[in-house]
matplotlib code that plots the C-alpha trace (Angstrom):
import matplotlib.pyplot as plt

x = [21.6, 22.0, 21.8, 23.2, 22.5, 25.0, 25.5, 29.2, 31.0, 34.8, 36.7, 39.9, 41.0, 44.5, 45.7, 43.6, 40.5, 40.6, 41.5, 38.5, 36.3, 37.2, 35.9, 32.9, 32.0, 31.3, 29.1, 27.2, 26.5, 29.7, 30.9, 34.5, 34.9, 38.3, 39.7, 42.0, 41.7, 42.3, 45.6, 47.1, 46.7, 49.8, 50.2, 51.7, 54.7, 55.7, 58.8, 60.6, 58.3, 55.7, 56.9, 55.7, 57.5, 57.1, 60.6, 61.1, 64.7, 65.8, 64.3, 61.7, 58.4, 55.6, 56.7, 60.1, 58.2, 55.9, 58.9, 60.7, 57.5, 57.1, 60.8, 61.0, 58.0, 59.9, 57.3, 54.5, 53.0, 49.7, 50.9, 47.6, 47.5, 51.2, 50.4, 47.3, 49.4, 52.3, 50.1, 47.9, 50.8, 51.4, 47.8, 47.9, 50.8, 49.3, 46.0, 47.8, 49.7, 46.3, 45.0, 47.8, 50.5, 53.8, 56.3, 60.0, 60.8, 63.5, 65.1, 62.7, 59.7, 58.8, 58.2, 61.6, 62.4, 65.0, 66.3, 64.8, 65.5, 64.7, 63.7, 65.7, 65.7, 65.7, 64.7, 67.3, 70.4, 70.9, 69.1, 66.5, 65.1, 61.4, 60.3, 58.4, 58.8, 58.2, 61.5, 61.2, 57.6, 55.8, 53.2, 52.5, 51.9, 49.7, 47.6, 47.1, 46.3, 43.7, 42.1, 41.7, 40.1, 37.7, 36.6, 36.2, 33.9, 31.9, 32.9, 31.4, 33.9, 33.2, 36.5, 37.5, 34.9, 36.3, 34.9, 34.6, 32.5, 31.1, 27.4, 27.1, 23.6, 22.2, 20.2, 17.1, 19.3, 21.1, 24.3, 26.2, 27.1, 27.7, 24.8, 27.0, 29.5, 29.3, 31.3, 32.2, 32.2, 35.2, 33.8, 30.6, 31.1, 28.0, 27.7, 26.6, 25.7, 26.4, 24.1, 25.6, 25.2, 28.9, 31.7, 35.4, 38.1, 41.1, 42.2, 45.9, 48.4, 49.3, 52.9, 52.2, 52.3, 56.1, 58.0, 60.5, 58.3, 58.1, 54.3, 52.2, 50.5, 47.2, 48.2, 46.7, 45.2, 41.6, 40.2, 42.1, 40.9, 37.3, 37.3, 38.8, 36.1, 33.4, 34.6, 36.8, 40.3, 43.5, 46.1, 49.9, 50.1, 53.5, 55.1, 56.1, 58.5, 61.3, 62.5, 66.3, 66.8, 65.0, 66.8, 68.6, 66.7, 63.7, 62.4, 61.6, 61.9, 64.9, 63.6, 65.2, 65.5, 68.6, 70.2, 68.5, 70.4, 73.7, 73.7, 75.9, 75.5, 78.7, 79.7, 82.1, 85.0, 83.8, 83.1, 80.3, 79.0, 76.1, 78.7, 79.0, 75.3, 73.9, 76.9, 74.8, 72.6, 74.3, 72.5, 69.4, 68.6, 65.0, 64.3, 64.2, 67.7, 69.1, 67.4, 68.8, 72.2, 72.3, 71.1, 73.7, 76.5, 75.4, 75.1, 78.6, 80.1, 80.5, 77.9, 78.6, 78.1, 78.8, 76.6, 77.5, 73.7, 73.4, 75.1, 75.7, 74.1, 76.8, 75.7, 78.8, 80.2, 77.0, 76.9, 75.0, 73.0, 72.0, 71.0, 68.9, 67.2, 66.3, 66.3, 65.3, 63.0, 65.0, 68.2, 66.3, 65.0, 68.7, 69.6, 66.5, 66.2, 69.9, 71.9, 73.7, 74.7, 74.3, 76.6, 79.6, 78.5, 77.0, 73.5, 72.9, 70.2, 68.7, 65.7, 62.2, 58.8, 57.3, 54.7, 52.3, 52.3, 49.3, 45.8, 42.2, 42.3, 41.0, 41.0, 42.0, 38.6, 39.3, 36.5, 37.0, 37.3, 35.1, 37.4, 39.9, 37.5, 34.3, 34.0, 31.6, 29.2, 29.5, 32.7, 36.0, 39.4, 42.4, 45.8, 47.8, 44.8, 44.2, 46.2, 45.6, 49.0, 50.7, 53.6, 53.9, 56.3, 58.3, 57.1, 59.4, 59.9, 57.5, 55.0, 52.9, 52.0, 51.3, 49.1, 46.9, 46.3, 45.7, 43.6, 42.0, 40.7, 39.5, 37.8, 35.9, 34.8, 33.6, 32.0, 30.0, 29.0, 27.8, 25.9, 24.1, 22.3, 22.1, 19.5, 20.1, 20.0, 18.1, 20.2, 19.3, 18.0, 20.9, 23.6, 25.5, 24.8, 28.1, 30.1, 28.2, 28.7, 32.5, 32.8, 30.8, 32.8, 36.0, 34.4, 32.9, 35.8, 37.6, 40.5, 44.1, 45.8, 46.9, 46.6, 50.0, 51.8, 50.2, 50.9, 54.5, 55.0, 53.4, 55.6, 58.7, 58.1, 57.3, 60.5, 62.5, 60.9, 59.2, 61.4, 64.0, 65.1, 62.7, 62.8, 60.1, 61.4, 61.0, 57.6, 56.2, 57.6, 55.8, 52.5, 52.8, 53.4, 50.5, 48.1, 49.2, 48.6, 45.2, 44.2, 45.5, 43.6, 40.3, 41.3, 42.0, 40.5, 40.6, 41.3, 39.2, 35.5, 34.2, 32.5, 34.1, 37.5, 38.2, 41.4, 42.0, 38.9, 39.8, 43.4, 42.0, 39.9, 42.9, 45.0, 42.4, 42.9, 46.7, 46.7, 44.6, 46.7, 49.9, 48.6, 47.5, 50.9, 52.7, 50.5, 51.1, 54.8, 54.8, 53.2, 55.5, 58.5, 60.7, 62.3, 60.8, 60.9, 60.2, 59.8, 63.2, 63.2, 66.7, 65.6, 64.4, 66.7, 65.8, 62.8, 60.5, 58.4, 57.2, 55.4, 54.9, 54.3, 50.8, 49.2, 48.4, 44.8, 44.1, 40.5, 39.3, 37.3, 36.3, 35.8, 39.3, 42.9, 46.1, 49.4, 47.9, 46.8, 43.0, 40.6, 42.5, 41.8, 44.4, 44.0, 45.8, 45.1, 47.0, 49.3, 48.2, 50.9, 50.7, 54.1, 57.0, 58.1, 59.9, 63.7, 66.6, 66.5, 69.9, 70.7]
y = [27.9, 28.7, 25.7, 25.5, 22.6, 21.1, 17.7, 17.6, 19.6, 19.7, 20.7, 22.5, 24.5, 23.3, 21.1, 18.0, 20.0, 22.1, 19.1, 17.3, 20.4, 20.5, 17.0, 17.2, 20.7, 19.5, 16.7, 18.0, 21.1, 21.6, 23.8, 24.2, 25.4, 26.8, 28.5, 30.5, 32.2, 29.2, 30.5, 30.9, 27.1, 25.3, 23.4, 26.7, 26.2, 23.0, 23.7, 21.0, 19.2, 16.5, 13.2, 11.1, 8.5, 10.7, 9.6, 13.0, 13.3, 9.7, 6.2, 5.6, 3.7, 3.6, 0.2, 1.7, 4.6, 2.1, 0.2, 3.4, 4.5, 1.1, 0.8, 4.4, 3.8, 0.9, -1.6, -0.3, 1.1, -0.4, -1.6, -1.3, 2.4, 2.9, 1.2, 3.5, 6.6, 5.7, 4.7, 7.8, 10.1, 10.7, 11.8, 13.9, 15.9, 16.2, 17.3, 20.2, 21.1, 21.3, 23.5, 25.9, 25.1, 26.7, 23.8, 24.2, 22.9, 21.0, 22.6, 20.4, 21.9, 18.9, 19.1, 19.1, 16.6, 16.5, 14.1, 13.8, 11.8, 8.0, 8.1, 5.6, 3.7, -0.1, -0.9, 1.1, 1.0, 4.7, 8.1, 9.0, 12.4, 12.0, 15.2, 17.7, 21.2, 24.9, 26.3, 25.9, 27.1, 24.0, 23.9, 27.6, 27.1, 24.1, 26.0, 29.0, 26.7, 24.7, 27.8, 29.4, 26.2, 26.0, 29.6, 28.4, 25.6, 27.9, 26.1, 27.9, 28.8, 29.7, 31.3, 31.9, 29.4, 27.1, 23.5, 22.5, 19.3, 16.6, 15.7, 11.9, 10.4, 6.9, 6.3, 4.2, 1.1, 1.9, 2.9, 5.9, 8.3, 12.1, 14.5, 17.6, 19.8, 22.5, 25.7, 29.0, 32.1, 34.1, 37.4, 37.3, 34.8, 32.9, 29.1, 27.6, 24.0, 22.7, 19.8, 17.4, 13.9, 13.4, 15.1, 15.2, 15.9, 17.7, 19.9, 19.2, 18.1, 18.8, 20.1, 22.7, 19.9, 20.6, 23.7, 23.4, 22.9, 23.8, 24.0, 27.2, 28.4, 27.0, 23.4, 22.2, 18.9, 20.0, 17.4, 14.5, 15.6, 16.1, 12.6, 11.2, 12.8, 11.2, 7.7, 7.4, 5.9, 7.5, 5.4, 5.3, 8.6, 7.7, 8.3, 12.0, 13.1, 15.4, 17.1, 17.1, 20.7, 23.3, 26.6, 26.0, 27.3, 28.4, 25.3, 27.2, 24.7, 24.5, 22.2, 18.9, 20.3, 22.0, 18.6, 17.4, 20.2, 19.2, 20.6, 18.7, 18.2, 18.8, 18.5, 20.8, 18.9, 19.7, 16.0, 15.0, 12.7, 11.1, 9.0, 7.0, 6.5, 6.0, 5.3, 4.8, 7.8, 9.9, 13.2, 12.0, 9.1, 9.1, 11.8, 9.7, 8.4, 11.9, 13.5, 10.8, 11.0, 14.8, 14.5, 11.8, 14.0, 16.7, 14.2, 12.9, 16.4, 17.2, 19.9, 23.4, 26.9, 28.2, 25.6, 22.8, 22.2, 22.1, 20.9, 22.8, 22.6, 23.6, 25.1, 27.1, 24.8, 25.5, 28.4, 31.4, 31.5, 27.9, 28.6, 31.6, 29.6, 26.5, 27.6, 31.3, 31.2, 29.1, 31.0, 34.2, 32.6, 31.9, 35.6, 37.0, 34.8, 33.8, 36.5, 33.9, 34.3, 30.8, 31.7, 31.9, 30.5, 27.1, 27.3, 26.2, 23.4, 20.9, 18.6, 20.2, 18.6, 18.5, 15.9, 13.5, 10.1, 9.1, 10.4, 9.4, 5.9, 5.5, 3.1, 3.8, 5.3, 7.8, 6.3, 6.6, 3.5, 3.3, 0.5, -1.9, -3.3, -1.3, 2.1, 4.9, 5.7, 9.3, 10.2, 10.7, 12.1, 13.0, 14.7, 15.0, 14.6, 11.2, 7.9, 5.8, 4.6, 5.4, 6.9, 4.1, 5.1, 7.6, 9.7, 10.2, 13.9, 15.0, 12.2, 14.6, 16.9, 13.8, 12.3, 15.4, 15.4, 11.7, 11.0, 14.5, 13.8, 10.3, 11.8, 14.3, 11.7, 9.1, 11.6, 13.1, 9.7, 8.7, 12.0, 11.3, 8.3, 9.2, 11.2, 14.0, 12.9, 15.2, 17.5, 17.0, 20.1, 19.9, 19.3, 22.5, 22.5, 20.9, 23.3, 26.4, 25.1, 24.6, 28.1, 29.7, 27.9, 29.4, 32.9, 32.9, 31.2, 33.0, 30.6, 31.6, 29.5, 31.1, 29.3, 30.5, 29.1, 25.7, 25.5, 26.5, 23.8, 21.2, 22.1, 22.1, 18.6, 17.2, 18.6, 17.3, 13.8, 12.8, 14.1, 12.2, 9.8, 8.3, 5.8, 4.5, 6.9, 10.0, 8.9, 8.4, 11.7, 13.3, 11.6, 12.6, 16.2, 16.2, 14.9, 17.7, 20.2, 18.7, 19.3, 22.9, 23.3, 23.0, 26.2, 28.4, 31.7, 33.9, 37.6, 38.6, 38.3, 39.6, 37.8, 39.3, 37.9, 36.3, 34.4, 34.1, 31.9, 29.8, 29.2, 28.0, 25.4, 24.5, 23.9, 21.3, 19.5, 19.7, 18.2, 15.2, 14.5, 14.7, 12.2, 9.8, 10.2, 9.4, 6.4, 4.9, 5.5, 3.8, 0.7, 0.4, -1.3, -1.2, 1.4, 1.9, 5.0, 8.2, 6.4, 5.6, 3.9, 3.8, 1.1, -1.0, 0.1, -2.7, -3.1, -6.0, -7.3, -10.3, -8.2, -4.8, -5.2, -3.7, -0.3, 1.3, 2.3, 4.5, 5.3, 7.8, 5.7, 7.0, 3.4, 2.1, 2.5, 1.5, 1.0, 2.9, 5.8, 6.4, 7.3, 5.5, 2.2, 0.6, -1.8, -2.7, -3.1, -5.4, -3.9, -4.6, -6.5, -7.1, -7.8, -6.6, -8.6, -6.7, -6.6, -4.8, -1.1, -0.2, 2.9]
z = [33.4, 29.7, 27.4, 23.9, 21.5, 19.1, 17.5, 18.3, 21.0, 20.9, 24.1, 23.1, 20.0, 19.5, 16.7, 17.6, 18.4, 15.2, 13.0, 14.5, 13.9, 10.2, 9.8, 12.1, 10.9, 7.4, 8.6, 11.7, 13.7, 15.7, 18.5, 19.6, 23.2, 24.2, 27.2, 24.8, 21.5, 19.2, 17.6, 21.2, 21.8, 22.8, 19.4, 18.3, 20.5, 18.7, 16.6, 14.8, 12.4, 11.7, 10.5, 7.6, 5.4, 2.2, 1.0, -0.6, 0.5, 1.3, 0.9, 3.6, 4.2, 6.8, 8.2, 9.3, 10.9, 12.7, 14.0, 15.2, 17.0, 18.8, 19.6, 20.7, 23.0, 24.6, 23.3, 25.4, 22.2, 21.0, 17.6, 15.8, 16.7, 15.5, 12.2, 11.7, 12.5, 10.3, 7.3, 7.6, 8.2, 4.5, 3.8, 7.0, 5.7, 2.2, 3.7, 5.5, 2.2, 0.4, 3.2, 2.5, 5.0, 3.9, 4.3, 3.6, 0.1, -1.6, -4.8, -6.8, -5.0, -2.8, 0.9, 2.6, 5.4, 8.1, 10.7, 14.2, 17.3, 17.0, 13.4, 11.3, 8.1, 7.7, 11.3, 13.1, 10.8, 10.4, 10.9, 8.2, 7.1, 7.9, 9.6, 7.4, 8.7, 8.3, 9.7, 13.5, 13.5, 12.3, 15.1, 14.7, 11.0, 11.6, 14.1, 11.8, 8.8, 10.7, 12.1, 8.7, 7.4, 10.4, 9.5, 5.9, 7.1, 9.4, 12.6, 15.6, 18.3, 22.0, 23.0, 26.7, 27.9, 30.5, 30.5, 34.1, 34.0, 31.8, 32.0, 32.0, 31.8, 31.6, 28.4, 28.0, 27.8, 31.1, 29.3, 30.7, 28.0, 27.6, 27.4, 27.3, 29.1, 31.8, 31.0, 32.6, 30.4, 31.4, 30.1, 32.1, 34.9, 33.7, 33.6, 30.3, 29.4, 25.9, 25.1, 22.6, 21.0, 21.0, 22.9, 21.9, 24.5, 22.8, 25.7, 25.8, 28.4, 32.1, 32.1, 34.7, 37.3, 37.1, 37.8, 34.9, 31.8, 28.2, 28.6, 28.7, 31.9, 30.6, 30.3, 33.6, 32.5, 32.7, 30.3, 32.0, 35.5, 34.4, 32.9, 36.0, 38.2, 36.0, 36.6, 33.5, 34.2, 33.1, 31.3, 31.7, 33.6, 35.0, 31.6, 31.2, 28.6, 29.7, 26.5, 26.6, 25.5, 27.5, 28.1, 31.4, 34.4, 32.3, 30.5, 27.3, 24.5, 22.1, 19.4, 18.6, 15.1, 16.4, 16.8, 13.6, 11.7, 13.3, 16.8, 19.3, 23.1, 25.1, 28.7, 30.7, 29.2, 25.7, 25.1, 22.7, 25.5, 23.5, 21.7, 25.0, 25.5, 21.9, 19.6, 16.5, 16.4, 19.1, 19.8, 17.9, 20.3, 21.7, 24.1, 27.3, 26.6, 25.8, 28.9, 31.2, 29.7, 30.2, 33.8, 34.4, 33.1, 35.6, 38.5, 37.8, 37.9, 34.2, 34.2, 33.0, 34.5, 38.0, 39.6, 37.1, 36.6, 32.8, 29.6, 26.3, 22.9, 20.4, 17.1, 16.5, 13.8, 11.6, 9.1, 10.4, 7.2, 7.8, 11.4, 10.3, 7.6, 9.6, 13.3, 13.4, 16.5, 18.9, 18.3, 19.0, 22.3, 23.3, 22.7, 24.4, 27.5, 28.2, 26.4, 24.4, 20.7, 19.1, 16.2, 18.5, 21.9, 22.9, 24.5, 28.1, 28.1, 30.6, 30.4, 30.8, 31.4, 27.9, 27.1, 28.8, 27.1, 29.3, 29.4, 28.6, 27.2, 23.6, 20.8, 17.2, 16.5, 19.3, 21.3, 25.1, 27.3, 30.4, 31.6, 30.2, 27.6, 27.0, 25.3, 26.1, 23.2, 22.0, 23.9, 22.1, 22.8, 20.7, 21.1, 24.2, 26.5, 25.1, 25.3, 22.2, 23.3, 20.0, 22.1, 24.7, 27.4, 25.3, 22.3, 19.4, 18.3, 15.5, 16.4, 18.4, 15.5, 13.5, 16.4, 16.6, 12.8, 12.4, 15.5, 15.5, 12.0, 13.1, 16.2, 14.1, 11.5, 14.1, 16.4, 13.6, 12.3, 15.8, 16.1, 12.8, 14.3, 18.0, 20.0, 22.4, 26.0, 28.3, 30.5, 34.2, 36.0, 38.4, 35.7, 36.6, 40.4, 41.4, 39.3, 40.6, 44.2, 43.6, 42.2, 44.9, 47.6, 46.2, 45.8, 49.3, 51.0, 53.8, 54.0, 54.6, 51.9, 48.6, 45.3, 44.1, 47.1, 46.9, 43.2, 43.7, 46.4, 44.2, 41.2, 43.3, 44.8, 41.4, 40.0, 42.9, 43.3, 40.0, 37.3, 35.2, 38.0, 40.5, 43.5, 45.8, 48.5, 46.2, 44.8, 48.3, 49.4, 46.5, 47.4, 51.0, 50.0, 47.5, 50.2, 52.6, 49.8, 49.1, 52.7, 52.4, 49.2, 51.2, 53.0, 50.0, 49.1, 46.0, 46.2, 43.2, 44.2, 40.9, 38.0, 34.9, 33.8, 37.1, 36.4, 40.1, 40.4, 37.4, 38.5, 41.8, 39.8, 37.7, 40.9, 42.0, 38.6, 39.0, 42.5, 41.4, 38.3, 40.2, 42.6, 39.8, 38.1, 41.4, 42.2, 38.7, 39.1, 42.5, 41.0, 38.0, 39.5, 36.4, 34.2, 30.8, 28.5, 30.3, 33.6, 35.2, 38.6, 40.0, 42.5, 39.5, 36.7, 34.2, 32.0, 33.3, 30.4, 32.4, 35.0, 33.5, 29.8, 30.3, 30.6, 33.9, 34.5, 37.6, 38.7, 41.2, 43.7, 47.2, 48.4, 47.4, 48.3, 46.6, 48.5, 51.5, 49.3, 49.6, 46.9, 44.1, 42.3, 40.1, 37.2, 34.0, 30.3, 27.9, 25.2, 21.6, 19.6, 15.9, 14.3, 16.5, 19.6, 22.4, 22.0, 23.6, 22.9, 21.5, 19.5]

ax = plt.figure().add_subplot(projection="3d")
ax.plot(x, y, z, "-o")
ax.set_aspect("equal")
plt.show()
């Protein structure tokens, strides 16, 4: 067991991880551990923009942004977190500008801004231009900019190291806190332990639970599952955002920026159907509303194509020069993957699993909760892996790139401040034993089950039963299927028995994470007998503030069961209110 010693260890080198590293790296000895080369992280796939009430193009202020975030999240947003994010958004954008990010500019040379779904002026009266952008490559530009600045500050990266466990130890006061993490070096097959005073999870989402997803192959929820296995609850996992415009049949993302620039959704009759569902802001309604509206058009027989299973995104009324200037990547995707020319043909689109609103529960300092009230000293989380609940039950477009920068920065600052006064906890001699045993079990296994087959069946049942529309029947069917797949998972084997670059082995580990998270997601969805944001129960189609205005908290607990499902314990956490009372969500 090789042991490395750092003050701060950051798991993940996407936007949140590298923004944390820039802060922590200037204050403490910092290591960033990533299963990918940093500039391949999934932040680079974000297209449309990062919002802030700069008011460069139209009148705007942070309070309107706060209100839109809370209303967009269907009032399950912790309002203190939304206020922090909206206030600090302006500095977050200007920080990136100072670091060298090439934003699009107005003729006067200011950062340009465009419209995005759910962002309004004057508390919902009309759409507002709030999204700062770099064409439709904003996430890519953020990732490159942050990486260059990490290099500038001499942050140490351990690339292609997979974090497989968190080492939790009781200190002299009997308080459980992190002592480090256990990792697997892809290049050598060796296990390394990183000892740390503070640990930051920034490992991204879990979209590969679903078959149709905009997420990369690597988004398998590792950080969430590792936290869950170490007694930490997961918050609001039932809320998954299905981005309205994935390329039909593929899930590859077509940015909301296409609608922000004037794109229109049409059904088989050529109707601009969003006028019926959200008459005020139409195609720029929040994503949950647009995704359900699209799925409903298909269900009611107004879908397009030979199988009538998608709708159309129409850009043909826009000038080709405007499309080329503002949407170069996504139009190229349409040409490459669907053979469609966006200048003259509408693009086939349908909702795709995009973003997990839930995750590891944190407060506004990015400190991780051990339960509904107490935080764990020295443990932090930021980005999609975390749930500070700034997104509630539905994230507004462009708030994710903002979230990673605001709370990534906060995680880096608070983690390094904690490390300045804390001591290292000793790493137990058996810290890596469970990880090594799990790896050896997979390598030595002679089972007949294949990882790819189980993953395919998991993704298919989640697409069928846990997507845009859900009922108790579909959720219970998903859980029953997951439990069968868990039993089969015990009988898997990997074909590659080598040590070097054994992706077979790591995909088998990732499948274990996916199965656990799919079960947590389904259990939380079963409990929430209402419809709110990204979670729509057809058997409970209304929002129920009296019984469900609270966050879900699911624990892994071998001694417990919930609704006949063993190994799960369920709890809740109150929503934080400051100034906005729940109201009807009209657009």
